[in-house]
PDB file as gemmi writes it, atoms N, CA and C in Angstrom:
CRYST1    1.000    1.000    1.000  90.00  90.00  90.00 P 1                      
ATOM      1  N   MET A   1     -82.614 -52.345 -26.339  1.00  0.00           N  
ATOM      2  CA  MET A   1     -81.308 -51.902 -26.761  1.00  0.00           C  
ATOM      3  C   MET A   1     -80.600 -50.695 -26.413  1.00  0.00           C  
ATOM      4  N   GLU A   2     -79.517 -50.459 -26.050  1.00  0.00           N  
ATOM      5  CA  GLU A   2     -78.710 -49.150 -25.686  1.00  0.00           C  
ATOM      6  C   GLU A   2     -78.428 -48.551 -26.943  1.00  0.00           C  
ATOM      7  N   PHE A   3     -78.238 -47.245 -27.107  1.00  0.00           N  
ATOM      8  CA  PHE A   3     -77.769 -46.593 -27.989  1.00  0.00           C  
ATOM      9  C   PHE A   3     -76.415 -46.811 -28.562  1.00  0.00           C  
ATOM     10  N   HIS A   4     -75.470 -47.140 -27.699  1.00  0.00           N  
ATOM     11  CA  HIS A   4     -73.960 -47.594 -28.276  1.00  0.00           C  
ATOM     12  C   HIS A   4     -74.121 -48.996 -28.890  1.00  0.00           C  
ATOM     13  N   VAL A   5     -74.963 -49.986 -28.319  1.00  0.00           N  
ATOM     14  CA  VAL A   5     -74.947 -51.038 -29.080  1.00  0.00           C  
ATOM     15  C   VAL A   5     -75.721 -50.927 -30.558  1.00  0.00           C  
ATOM     16  N   LYS A   6     -76.717 -50.302 -30.552  1.00  0.00           N  
ATOM     17  CA  LYS A   6     -77.198 -49.894 -31.840  1.00  0.00           C  
ATOM     18  C   LYS A   6     -76.267 -49.273 -32.672  1.00  0.00           C  
ATOM     19  N   LEU A   7     -75.623 -48.250 -32.334  1.00  0.00           N  
ATOM     20  CA  LEU A   7     -74.536 -47.614 -33.166  1.00  0.00           C  
ATOM     21  C   LEU A   7     -73.785 -48.481 -33.724  1.00  0.00           C  
ATOM     22  N   LYS A   8     -72.979 -49.547 -32.877  1.00  0.00           N  
ATOM     23  CA  LYS A   8     -71.775 -50.257 -33.449  1.00  0.00           C  
ATOM     24  C   LYS A   8     -72.511 -51.226 -34.480  1.00  0.00           C  
ATOM     25  N   GLN A   9     -73.574 -51.690 -34.360  1.00  0.00           N  
ATOM     26  CA  GLN A   9     -74.469 -52.727 -35.321  1.00  0.00           C  
ATOM     27  C   GLN A   9     -74.601 -51.895 -36.385  1.00  0.00           C  
ATOM     28  N   LEU A  10     -75.129 -50.789 -36.504  1.00  0.00           N  
ATOM     29  CA  LEU A  10     -75.406 -49.836 -37.930  1.00  0.00           C  
ATOM     30  C   LEU A  10     -74.130 -49.545 -38.699  1.00  0.00           C  
ATOM     31  N   ARG A  11     -73.210 -49.319 -37.652  1.00  0.00           N  
ATOM     32  CA  ARG A  11     -71.641 -49.097 -38.331  1.00  0.00           C  
ATOM     33  C   ARG A  11     -71.101 -50.114 -39.034  1.00  0.00           C  
ATOM     34  N   GLN A  12     -71.298 -51.425 -38.231  1.00  0.00           N  
ATOM     35  CA  GLN A  12     -70.814 -52.662 -38.769  1.00  0.00           C  
ATOM     36  C   GLN A  12     -71.596 -53.012 -40.214  1.00  0.00           C  
ATOM     37  N   GLN A  13     -72.731 -53.013 -39.968  1.00  0.00           N  
ATOM     38  CA  GLN A  13     -73.596 -53.194 -41.280  1.00  0.00           C  
ATOM     39  C   GLN A  13     -73.025 -52.212 -42.371  1.00  0.00           C  
ATOM     40  N   GLN A  14     -72.777 -51.254 -42.340  1.00  0.00           N  
ATOM     41  CA  GLN A  14     -72.311 -50.396 -43.391  1.00  0.00           C  
ATOM     42  C   GLN A  14     -70.905 -50.330 -43.776  1.00  0.00           C  
ATOM     43  N   ASP A  15     -70.064 -51.137 -43.056  1.00  0.00           N  
ATOM     44  CA  ASP A  15     -68.846 -51.510 -42.873  1.00  0.00           C  
ATOM     45  C   ASP A  15     -67.885 -50.191 -43.205  1.00  0.00           C  
ATOM     46  N   ILE A  16     -68.339 -49.237 -42.006  1.00  0.00           N  
ATOM     47  CA  ILE A  16     -67.563 -48.108 -41.900  1.00  0.00           C  
ATOM     48  C   ILE A  16     -66.683 -48.258 -40.729  1.00  0.00           C  
ATOM     49  N   SER A  17     -65.576 -47.478 -40.875  1.00  0.00           N  
ATOM     50  CA  SER A  17     -64.741 -47.492 -39.573  1.00  0.00           C  
ATOM     51  C   SER A  17     -65.236 -46.534 -38.697  1.00  0.00           C  
ATOM     52  N   LEU A  18     -64.973 -46.703 -37.337  1.00  0.00           N  
ATOM     53  CA  LEU A  18     -65.264 -45.644 -36.471  1.00  0.00           C  
ATOM     54  C   LEU A  18     -64.861 -44.199 -36.712  1.00  0.00           C  
ATOM     55  N   ARG A  19     -63.486 -44.145 -37.041  1.00  0.00           N  
ATOM     56  CA  ARG A  19     -62.918 -43.008 -37.659  1.00  0.00           C  
ATOM     57  C   ARG A  19     -63.365 -42.289 -38.573  1.00  0.00           C  
ATOM     58  N   LYS A  20     -63.864 -43.059 -39.638  1.00  0.00           N  
ATOM     59  CA  LYS A  20     -64.598 -42.505 -40.814  1.00  0.00           C  
ATOM     60  C   LYS A  20     -65.892 -41.992 -40.395  1.00  0.00           C  
ATOM     61  N   LEU A  21     -66.597 -42.621 -39.620  1.00  0.00           N  
ATOM     62  CA  LEU A  21     -68.003 -42.096 -39.014  1.00  0.00           C  
ATOM     63  C   LEU A  21     -67.777 -40.818 -38.372  1.00  0.00           C  
ATOM     64  N   GLY A  22     -66.701 -40.873 -37.481  1.00  0.00           N  
ATOM     65  CA  GLY A  22     -66.437 -39.693 -36.780  1.00  0.00           C  
ATOM     66  C   GLY A  22     -66.143 -38.650 -37.913  1.00  0.00           C  
ATOM     67  N   GLU A  23     -65.715 -38.628 -38.760  1.00  0.00           N  
ATOM     68  CA  GLU A  23     -65.283 -37.594 -39.732  1.00  0.00           C  
ATOM     69  C   GLU A  23     -66.538 -37.349 -40.570  1.00  0.00           C  
ATOM     70  N   LYS A  24     -67.292 -37.960 -40.737  1.00  0.00           N  
ATOM     71  CA  LYS A  24     -68.622 -37.656 -41.659  1.00  0.00           C  
ATOM     72  C   LYS A  24     -69.511 -37.064 -40.481  1.00  0.00           C  
ATOM     73  N   ALA A  25     -69.443 -37.204 -39.183  1.00  0.00           N  
ATOM     74  CA  ALA A  25     -70.307 -36.661 -38.302  1.00  0.00           C  
ATOM     75  C   ALA A  25     -69.906 -35.509 -37.502  1.00  0.00           C  
ATOM     76  N   GLY A  26     -68.438 -35.430 -37.683  1.00  0.00           N  
ATOM     77  CA  GLY A  26     -68.145 -33.976 -36.875  1.00  0.00           C  
ATOM     78  C   GLY A  26     -67.907 -34.375 -35.636  1.00  0.00           C  
ATOM     79  N   VAL A  27     -67.446 -35.580 -35.383  1.00  0.00           N  
ATOM     80  CA  VAL A  27     -67.453 -36.048 -34.032  1.00  0.00           C  
ATOM     81  C   VAL A  27     -65.848 -36.676 -33.997  1.00  0.00           C  
ATOM     82  N   SER A  28     -65.021 -36.385 -32.922  1.00  0.00           N  
ATOM     83  CA  SER A  28     -63.802 -36.857 -32.928  1.00  0.00           C  
ATOM     84  C   SER A  28     -63.789 -38.326 -32.805  1.00  0.00           C  
ATOM     85  N   TYR A  29     -62.732 -38.971 -33.079  1.00  0.00           N  
ATOM     86  CA  TYR A  29     -62.445 -40.295 -32.921  1.00  0.00           C  
ATOM     87  C   TYR A  29     -62.708 -40.725 -31.292  1.00  0.00           C  
ATOM     88  N   SER A  30     -61.881 -40.017 -30.477  1.00  0.00           N  
ATOM     89  CA  SER A  30     -61.928 -40.380 -29.289  1.00  0.00           C  
ATOM     90  C   SER A  30     -63.299 -40.316 -28.675  1.00  0.00           C  
ATOM     91  N   ILE A  31     -64.109 -39.361 -28.967  1.00  0.00           N  
ATOM     92  CA  ILE A  31     -65.501 -39.259 -28.318  1.00  0.00           C  
ATOM     93  C   ILE A  31     -66.304 -40.281 -29.046  1.00  0.00           C  
ATOM     94  N   MET A  32     -66.214 -40.660 -30.397  1.00  0.00           N  
ATOM     95  CA  MET A  32     -66.933 -41.697 -30.908  1.00  0.00           C  
ATOM     96  C   MET A  32     -66.776 -43.024 -30.141  1.00  0.00           C  
ATOM     97  N   ASN A  33     -65.206 -43.310 -30.104  1.00  0.00           N  
ATOM     98  CA  ASN A  33     -65.002 -44.646 -29.459  1.00  0.00           C  
ATOM     99  C   ASN A  33     -65.493 -44.848 -27.888  1.00  0.00           C  
ATOM    100  N   SER A  34     -65.412 -43.471 -27.367  1.00  0.00           N  
ATOM    101  CA  SER A  34     -66.156 -43.452 -26.006  1.00  0.00           C  
ATOM    102  C   SER A  34     -67.827 -43.544 -25.893  1.00  0.00           C  
ATOM    103  N   ILE A  35     -68.269 -42.992 -26.987  1.00  0.00           N  
ATOM    104  CA  ILE A  35     -69.810 -43.147 -27.358  1.00  0.00           C  
ATOM    105  C   ILE A  35     -70.207 -44.873 -27.563  1.00  0.00           C  
ATOM    106  N   GLU A  36     -69.300 -45.449 -28.710  1.00  0.00           N  
ATOM    107  CA  GLU A  36     -69.600 -46.898 -28.986  1.00  0.00           C  
ATOM    108  C   GLU A  36     -69.351 -47.653 -27.885  1.00  0.00           C  
ATOM    109  N   ASN A  37     -68.506 -47.551 -27.044  1.00  0.00           N  
ATOM    110  CA  ASN A  37     -68.170 -48.197 -26.025  1.00  0.00           C  
ATOM    111  C   ASN A  37     -68.933 -48.211 -24.549  1.00  0.00           C  
ATOM    112  N   GLY A  38     -69.713 -47.355 -24.844  1.00  0.00           N  
ATOM    113  CA  GLY A  38     -70.803 -47.090 -23.844  1.00  0.00           C  
ATOM    114  C   GLY A  38     -70.232 -46.090 -22.533  1.00  0.00           C  
ATOM    115  N   ARG A  39     -68.875 -45.648 -22.658  1.00  0.00           N  
ATOM    116  CA  ARG A  39     -68.417 -44.725 -21.831  1.00  0.00           C  
ATOM    117  C   ARG A  39     -68.952 -43.057 -21.665  1.00  0.00           C  
ATOM    118  N   PHE A  40     -69.508 -42.874 -22.612  1.00  0.00           N  
ATOM    119  CA  PHE A  40     -69.526 -41.322 -22.925  1.00  0.00           C  
ATOM    120  C   PHE A  40     -71.013 -41.436 -23.611  1.00  0.00           C  
ATOM    121  N   HIS A  41     -71.818 -40.452 -22.775  1.00  0.00           N  
ATOM    122  CA  HIS A  41     -73.362 -40.318 -23.261  1.00  0.00           C  
ATOM    123  C   HIS A  41     -73.269 -39.012 -24.385  1.00  0.00           C  
ATOM    124  N   PRO A  42     -73.774 -39.517 -25.547  1.00  0.00           N  
ATOM    125  CA  PRO A  42     -73.525 -38.512 -26.596  1.00  0.00           C  
ATOM    126  C   PRO A  42     -74.924 -37.386 -26.391  1.00  0.00           C  
ATOM    127  N   THR A  43     -74.720 -36.065 -26.966  1.00  0.00           N  
ATOM    128  CA  THR A  43     -75.479 -35.084 -26.906  1.00  0.00           C  
ATOM    129  C   THR A  43     -76.658 -35.210 -28.053  1.00  0.00           C  
ATOM    130  N   ARG A  44     -77.678 -34.675 -27.760  1.00  0.00           N  
ATOM    131  CA  ARG A  44     -78.667 -34.679 -28.810  1.00  0.00           C  
ATOM    132  C   ARG A  44     -78.271 -34.383 -30.417  1.00  0.00           C  
ATOM    133  N   GLU A  45     -77.386 -33.357 -30.368  1.00  0.00           N  
ATOM    134  CA  GLU A  45     -76.793 -33.043 -31.717  1.00  0.00           C  
ATOM    135  C   GLU A  45     -75.970 -34.110 -32.266  1.00  0.00           C  
ATOM    136  N   ALA A  46     -75.035 -34.428 -31.270  1.00  0.00           N  
ATOM    137  CA  ALA A  46     -74.217 -35.624 -31.698  1.00  0.00           C  
ATOM    138  C   ALA A  46     -75.184 -36.900 -32.380  1.00  0.00           C  
ATOM    139  N   VAL A  47     -76.166 -37.128 -31.619  1.00  0.00           N  
ATOM    140  CA  VAL A  47     -77.123 -38.234 -32.309  1.00  0.00           C  
ATOM    141  C   VAL A  47     -77.193 -37.801 -33.434  1.00  0.00           C  
ATOM    142  N   ILE A  48     -77.946 -36.996 -33.611  1.00  0.00           N  
ATOM    143  CA  ILE A  48     -78.520 -36.321 -35.041  1.00  0.00           C  
ATOM    144  C   ILE A  48     -77.591 -36.441 -36.077  1.00  0.00           C  
ATOM    145  N   SER A  49     -76.095 -36.065 -35.747  1.00  0.00           N  
ATOM    146  CA  SER A  49     -75.253 -36.006 -36.712  1.00  0.00           C  
ATOM    147  C   SER A  49     -74.838 -37.284 -37.073  1.00  0.00           C  
ATOM    148  N   ILE A  50     -74.507 -38.129 -35.972  1.00  0.00           N  
ATOM    149  CA  ILE A  50     -74.257 -39.572 -36.584  1.00  0.00           C  
ATOM    150  C   ILE A  50     -75.119 -40.235 -37.428  1.00  0.00           C  
ATOM    151  N   ALA A  51     -76.501 -40.353 -37.149  1.00  0.00           N  
ATOM    152  CA  ALA A  51     -77.895 -40.547 -37.665  1.00  0.00           C  
ATOM    153  C   ALA A  51     -77.583 -40.002 -39.244  1.00  0.00           C  
ATOM    154  N   ASN A  52     -77.235 -39.026 -39.356  1.00  0.00           N  
ATOM    155  CA  ASN A  52     -77.270 -38.296 -40.705  1.00  0.00           C  
ATOM    156  C   ASN A  52     -75.855 -39.098 -41.539  1.00  0.00           C  
ATOM    157  N   ALA A  53     -74.713 -39.124 -40.746  1.00  0.00           N  
ATOM    158  CA  ALA A  53     -73.542 -39.594 -41.227  1.00  0.00           C  
ATOM    159  C   ALA A  53     -73.728 -41.044 -41.675  1.00  0.00           C  
ATOM    160  N   LEU A  54     -74.527 -41.781 -40.922  1.00  0.00           N  
ATOM    161  CA  LEU A  54     -75.009 -43.200 -41.487  1.00  0.00           C  
ATOM    162  C   LEU A  54     -76.171 -43.210 -42.329  1.00  0.00           C  
ATOM    163  N   LYS A  55     -76.654 -41.849 -42.744  1.00  0.00           N  
ATOM    164  CA  LYS A  55     -78.072 -41.898 -43.868  1.00  0.00           C  
ATOM    165  C   LYS A  55     -79.135 -42.863 -42.879  1.00  0.00           C  
ATOM    166  N   TYR A  56     -79.260 -42.903 -41.880  1.00  0.00           N  
ATOM    167  CA  TYR A  56     -80.115 -43.655 -40.977  1.00  0.00           C  
ATOM    168  C   TYR A  56     -81.512 -42.797 -40.891  1.00  0.00           C  
ATOM    169  N   GLU A  57     -82.408 -43.032 -41.364  1.00  0.00           N  
ATOM    170  CA  GLU A  57     -83.641 -42.167 -41.519  1.00  0.00           C  
ATOM    171  C   GLU A  57     -84.353 -42.301 -40.024  1.00  0.00           C  
ATOM    172  N   ALA A  58     -84.275 -43.424 -39.099  1.00  0.00           N  
ATOM    173  CA  ALA A  58     -85.251 -43.292 -38.087  1.00  0.00           C  
ATOM    174  C   ALA A  58     -84.411 -42.432 -36.869  1.00  0.00           C  
ATOM    175  N   VAL A  59     -84.113 -41.289 -36.985  1.00  0.00           N  
ATOM    176  CA  VAL A  59     -83.216 -40.293 -36.141  1.00  0.00           C  
ATOM    177  C   VAL A  59     -83.957 -40.617 -34.664  1.00  0.00           C  
ATOM    178  N   GLU A  60     -85.450 -40.406 -34.790  1.00  0.00           N  
ATOM    179  CA  GLU A  60     -86.066 -40.562 -33.312  1.00  0.00           C  
ATOM    180  C   GLU A  60     -85.748 -41.848 -32.719  1.00  0.00           C  
ATOM    181  N   GLU A  61     -85.543 -42.818 -33.373  1.00  0.00           N  
ATOM    182  CA  GLU A  61     -85.427 -43.956 -32.787  1.00  0.00           C  
ATOM    183  C   GLU A  61     -83.755 -43.970 -31.757  1.00  0.00           C  
ATOM    184  N   LEU A  62     -82.992 -43.276 -32.604  1.00  0.00           N  
ATOM    185  CA  LEU A  62     -81.729 -43.294 -32.258  1.00  0.00           C  
ATOM    186  C   LEU A  62     -81.796 -42.291 -30.817  1.00  0.00           C  
ATOM    187  N   LEU A  63     -82.349 -41.210 -31.194  1.00  0.00           N  
ATOM    188  CA  LEU A  63     -82.595 -40.248 -29.814  1.00  0.00           C  
ATOM    189  C   LEU A  63     -83.334 -41.006 -28.750  1.00  0.00           C  
ATOM    190  N   PHE A  64     -84.211 -41.704 -29.150  1.00  0.00           N  
ATOM    191  CA  PHE A  64     -84.808 -42.474 -27.673  1.00  0.00           C  
ATOM    192  C   PHE A  64     -83.980 -43.507 -27.225  1.00  0.00           C  
ATOM    193  N   LEU A  65     -83.155 -44.002 -27.984  1.00  0.00           N  
ATOM    194  CA  LEU A  65     -82.202 -45.122 -27.574  1.00  0.00           C  
ATOM    195  C   LEU A  65     -81.206 -44.338 -26.522  1.00  0.00           C  
ATOM    196  N   ALA A  66     -80.818 -43.369 -26.925  1.00  0.00           N  
ATOM    197  CA  ALA A  66     -79.793 -42.297 -26.418  1.00  0.00           C  
ATOM    198  C   ALA A  66     -80.508 -41.626 -25.195  1.00  0.00           C  
ATOM    199  N   GLY A  67     -81.691 -41.878 -24.701  1.00  0.00           N  
ATOM    200  CA  GLY A  67     -82.240 -41.291 -23.733  1.00  0.00           C  
ATOM    201  C   GLY A  67     -83.126 -39.989 -23.976  1.00  0.00           C  
ATOM    202  N   TYR A  68     -83.305 -39.334 -25.131  1.00  0.00           N  
ATOM    203  CA  TYR A  68     -83.829 -38.268 -25.449  1.00  0.00           C  
ATOM    204  C   TYR A  68     -85.345 -38.540 -25.942  1.00  0.00           C  
ATOM    205  N   GLY A  69     -86.052 -37.962 -25.396  1.00  0.00           N  
ATOM    206  CA  GLY A  69     -87.735 -38.191 -25.586  1.00  0.00           C  
ATOM    207  C   GLY A  69     -87.865 -36.998 -26.729  1.00  0.00           C  
ATOM    208  N   PRO A  70     -88.967 -37.218 -27.212  1.00  0.00           N  
ATOM    209  CA  PRO A  70     -89.466 -36.218 -28.228  1.00  0.00           C  
ATOM    210  C   PRO A  70     -89.684 -34.605 -27.693  1.00  0.00           C  
ATOM    211  N   GLU A  71     -89.076 -33.881 -28.695  1.00  0.00           N  
ATOM    212  CA  GLU A  71     -88.893 -32.414 -28.582  1.00  0.00           C  
ATOM    213  C   GLU A  71     -90.396 -32.058 -28.530  1.00  0.00           C  
ATOM    214  N   ILE A  72     -90.905 -31.312 -27.787  1.00  0.00           N  
ATOM    215  CA  ILE A  72     -92.297 -30.236 -27.573  1.00  0.00           C  
ATOM    216  C   ILE A  72     -92.275 -29.189 -28.151  1.00  0.00           C  
TER     217      ILE A  72                                                      
END                                                                             
């Protein structure tokens, strides 16, 4: 599964709008929209902020899906 697909799935499960998620994560709506539609690759920091905003504990899973391996 790709990151943007998982992001949309998690967001919809929590019934939170893209705009509200962006506000909570500190990421602009336009960037969130581009990330969720697979047009923009999020930074590691953005992935972590989004996971925290969603209260999603499997941050490493999201980082992996976004193409970030574990930090050494």
